[in-house]
N, C-alpha and C positions, 0 to 999 in steps of 0.2 A: 520119465517126465510126462505129466498129464497134458493131454491135448485139450485145451479149453474149448476149442471149436466142436468137440464131441461130447461135452458135458450135457447131461440130461436137461432138457428144457428148450426154451425158445431162443433163437439166435437171429441176429440181423447182420447181414454182410453188405458192405458198400461195393457196388459193381458199377463202375463208370459214373459215379455220383448218384446212383439210384439204389434204394434199399431192396435187398433180396432176403426174405425171411425164410427160415427153415426150423424144423422141430426135431429134436433128438430123443429117441425112446429105445430102451432095451440095452442089451450088452452082447458083445461078440464081434465078429468081423463086420465091417461097415457095408451097408446097403443103402444107396441113395435112391429115393423113390420119386418119380415124376408123375403127377396125376394127368388125367385126360381132359377132354373138352374139345378144343381149348376153352378155358374159362371156368373150369370146375375147381372149387375149393378142395384142399387136401383131405379134409376130414373123412369123406366117404371111403378113402383108400387106407385108412388106419388098419394095421394088421397086427393085433396083439399077439397072435400065435407065433408070428415070426420074431417078435421082440424077445422071445425066450432064447432064440438062437442067434440073433443078429442085432447089431446096433442099427436101428432103422432111422434114417434121416429123411424126413418128409419135406419136400419142397412146397412152398407156396409160390407157384409160378407168377412171374410178372403179370399184372393185370388182375390178380386175385388177392383176397385177404389184405394183409398189411404190406405186401410187396409193391413195387413201383407200378405206377400207371404210365403207359407210354403215350406219346402225343397223338397218334393216329392209329386206328385199327390195323392199317396195313403194316405197321411196325411189328405186329405180333407174328413173326415168321418162325418156322422151325429152326432156322439158323440162329435167330435171336434167342430163342429158348435154349438152344444148345450152348450158346455163349454164356448165359447165366448159369447153366448147369456146370459147365467147366470151371467157372469161377468158384462155385461152392466146392467142387471136388478138390480144387487147388487149396482152398482154405482148410478143408478137412485133413489133407495131407495123409491119407490112409493108404497103407500098402495094398495093392490089388483090390480095390473096392468093387462091389457089385453095383450095377446100375439097372434098376427095375423101372420100366416105363409101361404105363397102362394106357391102351387106346391111343389117343393123340400123343400121350407121353412116350409111347413106343416109337413114334416117328422121331421124336427128339432123341431118344436113346440110340436109335440107329444112326441118325445124323452125327451125333457126337462121337460114337465109336468109330464110324467110318473116317471122320476127320482127324481123330486122335488115336491111331492104332497103338495097341499095347497099353493104353492109359488105364483101362478098366480090367479087373481080373475076371469078370464074367458079366454077361448080359442076360436079363430076364425080360423077354419081350412078351408082354401079357395082353391078350385080347387086342392085338394090333394087326397091322398089315404092311407089306412092303410097298404099297402104292395106294393112291386114291384115284380120282378121275371118274369119267362117266360110268364105266362098268361097275365100279365099287359103289357109287352112290345109287345107281339104278337098282342094284341088288338090294341095298338097304331099304329103299323106298318100297320096293315090291314086298319085302318082308313086313313092313309097316302095314301095307294095305291088306295083307293076308292074315294079320293077327286076329281080327274079329272072327274069322272062320275057324281058327284054332280053338276058340272058346265061345261057341255059339250060345252056350247056356249062361254066359257071364255078360250082363248088360254093360259092365264097365269096359269090356274089351272094345266095344264100338267107339269108345272115346279116344282110343289111341291114335288113329289117323288125324283127327282134328287137333289133338294135342301136339303131334309132330309138326303140323303146319304152323300152329301158333308159336311153337318154340323157335322155328326158323324166322318168324316174322317179329319176334320180341324185340323191343327197342329200349327196355330198361332192365336193370339187374333184377328188380323185384318180379317183373313179368317173366323174364327168362327163367328164374328160379322156380316160380310157380308152375310154369308149363313143363319144365323138366321133371318136377315132382309128379305131375299128372301123367307124364309119359313113362314113368319108372316101370310099370308092369312089363313092358316089352323088353326091358333089360334083364329080366329074370327068366329062368327056365319054366317055372310054374309059380307065378306071382301070388296065387291064392292058396298055395300049400302052407305058407307060414305068414299069415297077415301081420303078425308082430314084427317080423323082419322087414316087410314092406313099409310099415309105419316108422320103424327105426331109421331106415335109409331116407325116407322122406324128411324126417326131422333133421337129419344130418346134412343133407345135400344143400350146398350153396353154389351159386353160379354168377358169373359176371359176363355181361353181354359183349363188351367191346372186343375181347380176344376172338370171340366166335364170329365177329363181323368182318374179320380180316379177309382180304381178297388176294390170295397168293397168285403171282403171275403165271405159275405152272402147277399142274397137279403134282402131288408128292409121288415119286417113283424112283426107288433106289435099287431095283432088282439087278441092274447091270453092275452095280458096285458091291453088292453083298458078298460076292465070291472072294473079296479081299479081306473080309473080317477075320481077325485072328483070335478074338476073345471067345472062350467057351460060351455057348449060347443055349439057353432054354427058351423054347417057344411054348406057351401054355394058353389055352383058350377053353371056353365052354362049348359043349356040343350044340347048344341052343342059342348061341350068340347071334343076334340078328344082324349085326353090323360088321363084326370082325371074327366071324366064325371059322370052322374047320377048313373051309376052302382057302381062305386068305392065310390062315396059320400054316397050312400045308405048303402053300406057295412060298411063304417066308422061310420055313424050315428047309425046303428044298434048295433055296438060294444061298443059305449060309453053310459054309463047310462044317460038317460034323455036328450040326445043331441037333438038339434033342427036342422032340415034339411030344407034348402031353395034351390030350383032349379029355376034359372032365365031363363025364356023361350027364351029370345032374345039374349043370350050370348054364347060365346065359353069359351076359357080359360082365357079371360081378361074381366070379367064382370064389374070390377070397371071402365073400359073405355067404354065398349059397352052399359051398362045400369047403368051409374054412379049414377043417382038419386035413382033407386031401390036398388042398392048395398049399397049406403050410408044410406038410410032409414032402410035397414035390419040390418046393423051393429050397427047403432046408437041406434035402438030400443033394440037390444040385450045388448048393453053397459049400457043402462038405467036400 
């Protein structure tokens, strides 16, 4: 019997009276993909290489695209995202699906897997961390401030710290999107190695500011819980990721029983674009 929820194309699911949209591409075992941000559109995370091996189901998280808008920024919690993720997984009704979360989407994937043991066949925690908090953010800000020194011969590198500050202060979707596009060089290992790639990401990236303005009551920290994870887990990051790099990936992998850790040496925060072949091979091998 054909599962219409997995037919190629765009789908809209009603979750508690709110629309949750997702996109199905490819064929093979099911992999549900949760983008980062929070507040980033799904398009930047499209992975055509993996669509050859897997049925990729790309979420448009609430607050983005054509999915629901919540009433207040504080409603955009990791727990709320995990609830919507679970509703889509239930609708897909796929045996042992993979759950891939990128960056903030990795927080959601961890939360969902911890709250629903045995529900997913495997976790791909991509450029993410087991915690946030002052140490996490201070390290990210320090990397932003150091970026111009990495590229002293590139005048555009000096624009990264003010772009970061402007993104944090953005109060409209248009401004937030524009500032994140300006900030994109820091997300890549070498942004000037392939100018066409940078231009393509800029054209693709869309962002919504409300989810990013949420004020969680406590920093995200699931380190004490991760020892209970039973799903096979792949932790993958780029060696030059300024925000969720090898240190955080190593801490995450060390906390999850039998987790596999892969660090891609030529990537920043967007390894699926900078090292597409290596990223695809790594995730496809894990899926097998």
